[in-house]
C-alpha positions as CSV (number, residue, x, y, z in Angstrom):
1,M,8.9,23.2,-13.2
2,A,7.1,23.4,-16.3
3,I,4.9,20.0,-16.8
4,A,5.1,18.2,-20.2
5,A,4.2,14.6,-20.0
6,A,4.7,11.7,-22.1
7,I,2.3,9.1,-20.9
8,T,2.1,5.3,-21.4
9,L,-1.2,3.3,-20.7
10,P,-0.4,-0.6,-20.1
11,S,-1.4,-3.1,-22.5
12,T,-4.0,-6.0,-21.7
13,A,-1.2,-8.3,-23.8
14,V,0.9,-8.2,-21.1
15,S,-0.8,-10.6,-18.5
16,R,1.2,-9.4,-15.3
17,R,-0.1,-5.9,-15.9
18,S,-3.7,-6.6,-16.9
19,L,-5.7,-3.8,-16.2
20,P,-9.5,-3.7,-14.7
21,S,-12.4,-4.4,-16.7
22,P,-12.8,-0.4,-17.7
23,Y,-9.4,-0.5,-19.4
24,E,-9.7,-3.9,-21.4
25,A,-12.0,-3.1,-24.1
26,S,-9.9,-0.2,-25.3
27,F,-6.1,-0.4,-26.9
28,S,-2.7,-1.2,-27.4
29,P,-0.2,1.0,-25.2
30,F,0.4,4.5,-26.9
31,R,2.6,7.4,-25.8
32,L,1.1,11.2,-25.9
33,S,3.7,13.7,-25.8
34,S,2.7,17.3,-24.8
35,S,6.3,18.2,-25.3
36,S,5.9,19.9,-28.5
37,F,3.1,22.1,-29.4
38,K,3.5,22.1,-33.2
39,Q,0.1,22.5,-34.7
40,S,-0.9,19.6,-37.7
41,S,-3.6,20.0,-40.0
42,T,-4.4,16.0,-40.0
43,L,-4.1,16.1,-36.0
44,K,-7.7,15.7,-34.5
45,P,-8.9,15.5,-31.2
46,I,-8.9,12.0,-29.4
47,A,-10.9,11.0,-26.5
48,V,-8.9,8.7,-24.2
49,R,-11.1,6.5,-21.4
50,T,-8.9,6.1,-18.5
51,G,-9.6,5.1,-14.9
52,K,-12.7,3.2,-13.2
53,K,-15.1,6.5,-14.1
54,P,-16.7,5.0,-17.4
55,G,-18.0,8.8,-18.0
56,F,-14.5,10.1,-17.8
57,R,-12.3,11.2,-20.8
58,V,-9.3,13.4,-21.5
59,F,-10.1,15.4,-25.0
60,S,-6.2,16.3,-26.4
61,S,-4.4,17.6,-29.4
62,M,-1.3,16.0,-28.4
63,S,0.4,14.0,-31.1
64,I,0.2,10.3,-30.8
65,H,3.3,7.9,-31.3
66,A,3.5,4.5,-32.3
67,P,3.3,1.4,-29.6
68,E,6.9,0.6,-28.9
69,T,8.0,-3.0,-29.3
70,S,10.1,-3.0,-25.7
71,S,8.3,-3.5,-22.5
72,P,6.6,-0.6,-20.7
73,T,9.3,-0.2,-17.9
74,S,12.3,-0.4,-20.5
75,F,11.7,3.4,-20.9
76,L,12.9,3.5,-17.1
77,D,16.3,2.6,-18.3
78,H,16.8,5.8,-20.4
79,K,18.9,8.4,-18.4
80,E,18.2,11.9,-20.6
81,S,19.0,14.6,-18.5
82,G,16.1,17.1,-16.9
83,I,13.7,14.2,-17.5
84,L,11.7,12.1,-14.8
85,H,10.8,8.6,-15.9
86,F,8.0,7.2,-13.7
87,V,5.2,4.4,-13.3
88,K,2.1,5.5,-11.2
89,Y,0.3,3.3,-9.4
90,H,-2.4,2.9,-6.7
91,G,-3.6,0.7,-3.8
92,L,-7.1,1.3,-3.5
93,G,-7.5,4.7,-5.0
94,N,-4.7,6.1,-2.9
95,D,-2.2,7.0,-6.0
96,F,1.7,6.7,-6.0
97,I,4.0,8.5,-8.3
98,L,6.9,5.7,-8.4
99,V,10.5,6.7,-9.3
100,D,13.5,4.1,-9.9
101,N,15.9,5.6,-7.6
102,R,18.1,2.5,-7.2
103,D,21.4,4.2,-8.4
104,S,21.4,7.0,-5.8
105,T,20.8,7.3,-2.3
106,E,19.4,10.6,-3.0
107,P,15.8,11.3,-4.2
108,K,15.9,12.2,-7.8
109,I,13.3,15.2,-7.1
110,T,12.9,17.6,-4.4
111,P,10.1,17.8,-2.1
112,E,9.1,21.3,-3.7
113,Q,9.0,19.5,-7.0
114,A,7.1,16.4,-5.3
115,V,4.6,19.1,-4.7
116,K,4.1,20.4,-8.2
117,L,4.0,16.5,-9.6
118,C,1.4,15.8,-7.4
119,D,-0.8,18.4,-8.1
120,R,-4.1,17.0,-9.6
121,N,-4.7,20.2,-11.9
122,F,-1.1,21.5,-13.0
123,G,0.7,18.1,-12.5
124,I,0.4,14.4,-12.6
125,G,-1.8,14.1,-9.6
126,A,-1.0,11.9,-6.9
127,D,-0.8,11.4,-3.2
128,G,2.8,11.1,-3.0
129,V,6.3,10.3,-4.6
130,I,7.6,7.1,-3.7
131,F,11.7,6.5,-4.4
132,A,13.0,2.9,-5.1
133,M,16.4,3.5,-3.5
134,P,19.3,0.9,-2.5
135,G,19.1,-1.0,0.1
136,T,20.1,0.0,3.7
137,N,21.8,-2.1,6.9
138,G,21.6,-5.6,5.0
139,T,17.8,-4.8,3.1
140,D,17.2,-5.6,-0.4
141,Y,15.7,-1.9,-0.9
142,T,14.9,1.6,0.9
143,M,11.7,3.1,0.4
144,R,11.2,6.8,1.0
145,I,8.2,9.1,0.2
146,F,7.4,12.6,-0.2
147,N,3.7,13.4,0.4
148,S,1.6,15.9,-1.6
149,D,2.6,18.5,0.5
150,G,6.5,18.2,0.3
151,S,6.7,16.3,3.9
152,E,8.2,13.0,4.3
153,P,6.4,10.2,6.3
154,E,8.2,7.1,8.0
155,M,6.3,5.0,5.8
156,C,2.8,4.2,4.0
157,G,1.0,1.2,4.0
158,N,-0.6,1.2,0.5
159,G,2.6,2.7,-0.4
160,V,4.7,-0.1,0.3
161,R,2.0,-2.4,-2.2
162,C,2.8,-0.3,-4.6
163,F,6.5,-0.5,-4.1
164,A,6.6,-4.0,-3.9
165,R,5.0,-4.5,-7.4
166,F,6.9,-1.6,-8.9
167,I,10.1,-3.9,-7.7
168,A,8.8,-6.7,-9.6
169,E,8.0,-5.0,-12.6
170,L,12.2,-3.3,-12.6
171,E,13.5,-6.5,-11.5
172,N,11.2,-8.6,-13.8
173,L,10.0,-11.3,-11.1
174,N,7.2,-13.5,-11.4
175,G,5.0,-15.5,-9.3
176,K,5.1,-15.0,-5.4
177,Q,8.0,-13.0,-4.3
178,S,9.3,-11.6,-1.1
179,F,11.9,-8.7,0.0
180,T,12.9,-6.3,2.9
181,V,12.4,-2.9,2.7
182,H,14.1,-0.1,4.8
183,T,11.9,2.5,5.9
184,G,11.8,5.4,8.4
185,A,9.3,3.1,10.3
186,G,12.1,0.1,10.2
187,L,12.0,-3.1,8.6
188,I,8.9,-4.1,6.2
189,V,8.8,-7.1,4.4
190,P,5.8,-7.2,1.4
191,E,5.2,-10.2,-0.2
192,I,3.7,-10.7,-3.4
193,Q,1.2,-13.2,-3.7
194,E,0.0,-15.9,-6.6
195,D,-3.1,-13.6,-7.1
196,G,-1.2,-10.5,-7.5
197,K,-2.4,-9.0,-4.2
198,V,0.5,-7.8,-1.6
199,R,1.0,-9.3,1.7
200,V,3.1,-7.0,4.4
201,D,4.4,-7.8,7.5
202,M,4.1,-4.6,9.0
203,G,6.3,-5.0,12.0
204,E,5.2,-4.6,15.7
205,P,2.6,-1.8,16.4
206,I,3.9,1.3,18.6
207,L,1.9,1.8,21.5
208,K,4.1,4.0,24.0
209,A,2.6,7.5,23.7
210,S,5.9,9.0,23.7
211,D,7.4,7.1,20.7
212,V,4.1,7.7,18.8
213,P,4.8,10.8,19.6
214,T,2.1,12.4,21.2
215,K,1.9,14.5,24.3
216,I,-1.3,12.8,26.3
217,P,-0.5,11.2,29.1
218,P,-0.9,7.5,28.9
219,N,-3.6,6.5,31.0
220,K,-3.3,2.6,30.2
221,D,0.1,1.1,31.0
222,Q,2.4,3.6,28.8
223,S,-0.3,4.1,25.7
224,V,-3.3,6.3,25.3
225,V,-6.7,5.0,25.0
226,K,-9.5,7.5,25.2
227,A,-13.2,7.3,25.4
228,R,-14.8,6.3,22.1
229,L,-17.7,7.7,20.2
230,D,-20.6,5.2,20.1
231,D,-22.8,5.2,16.8
232,L,-20.4,7.0,14.9
233,Q,-21.5,7.3,11.1
234,V,-18.1,7.9,9.3
235,D,-20.1,8.7,5.8
236,E,-21.6,11.6,7.4
237,L,-18.4,13.2,8.8
238,N,-17.3,16.2,7.2
239,L,-13.1,15.5,7.1
240,A,-12.2,18.6,5.6
241,E,-13.3,20.3,8.3
242,I,-12.8,18.1,11.2
243,G,-9.2,16.5,9.9
244,P,-7.0,19.2,10.1
245,K,-7.8,19.8,13.6
246,F,-6.5,16.8,14.3
247,E,-3.6,16.7,12.5
248,H,-2.2,20.0,13.5
249,H,-3.1,19.8,17.3
250,M,-0.4,20.5,19.8
251,V,-0.5,17.1,21.3
252,F,0.7,15.6,18.3
253,P,4.3,17.0,17.9
254,A,4.9,15.5,14.7
255,R,1.3,15.8,13.3
256,T,-1.1,12.8,13.1
257,N,-2.9,10.7,11.0
258,T,-6.7,10.4,11.9
259,E,-9.0,7.6,11.3
260,F,-12.8,7.1,11.9
261,V,-14.1,4.0,12.4
262,Q,-17.8,2.2,12.2
263,V,-17.6,-1.1,13.8
264,F,-20.3,-3.8,11.7
265,S,-18.9,-7.0,13.6
266,S,-15.9,-8.4,15.4
267,S,-14.5,-9.3,11.5
268,H,-15.8,-6.5,9.8
269,L,-15.1,-2.2,10.3
270,K,-15.4,0.6,8.0
271,M,-13.0,3.4,8.0
272,R,-12.3,6.8,6.4
273,V,-9.0,8.7,7.0
274,W,-7.2,12.3,6.9
275,E,-3.9,11.7,6.1
276,R,-0.7,14.0,7.9
277,G,0.5,15.7,4.3
278,A,-2.2,14.3,2.2
279,G,-5.6,15.1,3.4
280,A,-8.8,13.2,3.0
281,T,-7.8,10.2,0.8
282,L,-9.6,6.8,-0.8
283,A,-7.2,4.3,1.5
284,C,-4.6,4.3,4.3
285,G,-3.1,1.2,4.8
286,T,-1.2,2.2,8.0
287,G,-4.2,3.7,9.2
288,A,-6.4,0.6,8.4
289,C,-3.6,-1.6,10.7
290,A,-4.2,1.2,13.3
291,V,-7.8,0.8,13.4
292,V,-7.8,-3.0,14.0
293,V,-5.3,-3.0,16.7
294,A,-7.4,0.0,18.7
295,A,-10.6,-2.3,18.1
296,V,-8.7,-5.5,19.6
297,L,-7.7,-3.3,22.5
298,E,-11.1,-1.9,22.9
299,G,-12.4,-5.6,22.3
300,R,-14.3,-5.1,19.3
301,T,-12.4,-8.1,17.2
302,G,-10.0,-10.7,18.0
303,R,-6.5,-11.4,17.1
304,A,-4.7,-14.4,15.1
305,K,-3.8,-16.9,17.4
306,A,-1.5,-19.7,17.1
307,S,-2.8,-23.1,18.9
308,R,-1.6,-26.5,19.3
309,I,-4.1,-29.8,18.5
310,V,-2.7,-32.4,20.6
311,F,-3.1,-36.5,19.0
312,V,-2.9,-39.1,21.3
313,V,-2.3,-42.6,19.2
314,S,-2.2,-46.0,21.3
315,L,-0.6,-48.5,20.2
316,M,-1.1,-52.1,21.4
317,V,1.8,-54.7,22.0
318,M,1.2,-58.2,23.2
319,V,4.2,-60.0,24.6
320,S,4.1,-63.9,25.4
321,D,5.3,-64.9,28.3
322,I,4.0,-67.4,31.3
323,A,0.9,-64.9,31.2
324,S,0.0,-62.7,28.3
325,T,0.7,-59.1,29.0
326,Y,-0.6,-56.2,27.3
327,F,1.4,-52.9,27.0
328,L,-0.4,-49.7,25.7
329,H,2.6,-47.5,24.3
330,F,1.2,-43.8,24.0
331,L,2.6,-41.8,21.3
332,I,2.0,-38.0,21.7
333,F,2.4,-35.6,19.0
334,S,1.1,-31.8,18.3
335,I,0.7,-30.2,15.1
336,R,1.1,-26.1,15.3
337,F,-2.0,-23.9,13.4
338,L,-3.0,-20.5,12.8
339,Q,-6.6,-19.7,13.7
340,N,-7.1,-16.9,11.1
341,Q,-8.8,-14.3,12.6
342,S,-8.3,-11.3,10.1
343,C,-10.5,-8.3,10.3
344,R,-11.7,-6.4,6.8
345,V,-11.7,-3.1,7.0
346,D,-13.6,-1.3,4.2
347,L,-12.1,2.1,2.7
348,P,-13.7,4.4,0.4
349,G,-11.2,2.9,-2.0
350,G,-12.0,-0.7,-1.2
351,P,-11.3,-3.4,1.4
352,L,-7.8,-4.4,2.9
353,D,-7.7,-7.2,5.2
354,I,-5.8,-7.1,8.1
355,E,-4.2,-9.7,11.0
356,W,-2.5,-8.8,14.4
357,R,-0.8,-12.0,15.2
358,E,-0.3,-13.1,18.8
359,D,2.4,-15.6,18.0
360,D,4.6,-12.9,16.9
361,N,2.8,-9.9,17.8
362,H,3.2,-8.5,14.0
363,I,0.5,-7.0,12.2
364,Y,-0.3,-8.4,8.7
365,M,-1.8,-6.2,5.8
366,T,-3.1,-7.9,2.7
367,G,-4.6,-5.7,-0.4
368,P,-4.0,-5.0,-4.0
369,A,-1.6,-2.7,-5.8
370,E,-2.4,-1.6,-9.7
371,V,-0.5,0.1,-12.3
372,V,-2.2,3.3,-13.9
373,F,0.2,4.5,-16.7
374,Y,3.7,5.1,-17.3
375,G,5.3,8.3,-18.2
376,S,7.9,11.0,-18.4
377,V,8.0,14.4,-17.4
378,P,10.8,17.4,-17.9
379,L,11.5,18.7,-14.6
């Protein structure tokens, strides 16, 4: 599979796709095409500034086409044979290639092709490829993902936020939106907030050892809780050396993600992660949820609790009779409210807000998802 991509950078004129400040001083969308290598005497190398690192430039001798008048995602409607149209997103630096796969229940590319596309030197570069597919069992959509090594995880927390923003783009949805998504981990419900962040109902945590799965025998009810490491300095860890030892250990038959956590306070944690199938990444949403659950079980942080305030209002009624009699009537009513006990989890790519609520036992994750660019690649 040759990699020859056409890339469209988003314009700041499109309000729902406005980019972070490093993009804002630049330019309108344009397309870069390397599918043709004909030299031109008038063609000069260009420097394209992308991403959040101001010092990074891509020098290219590729031809530049005039901006298109249609929306950046309109090219996804094109059905050229042998061409894959995609949008690249990132959630706190955890980046994904998003593919519109709503017309089929089978992914448009194979795991082997996904590995090539995710290669950061010879491909597009990503932690995984995500497919937006038709809904299953009454859900609005189905999400599948191939990791950068070709394996298929059940779900991805940062990926599902990118998935939600991608669906909003495809369906031309504005403002606050929510929909149901079928994943290998069960039903997930993302909700796009007014500020553009995505809040995801991640469901209930799985604590039963046999369902994780792990061969470590449970030692606390049906779950596994081992001795913690105190004073862990996560920035000093060599993840490339330590991470694979956990990921491929025999006690984890389906492999595992490994999160290394530093506790600052009951509402503030710091985490680095080695992801199964992707290695060290800048963020992991499911991992952030897992560390908050672990912190609660270890007594390091609290949960979001549903409480009630009871109001008692006394009404005095006077009834004239032989003697004046006073009756006190008490009207009692209650208001249910949620004590917000969210926990901030700092990751290398930025923070996520995580809640593990007591009223429904669900975990809620809130964080950003941003478009990087739109492109096409021959398969």
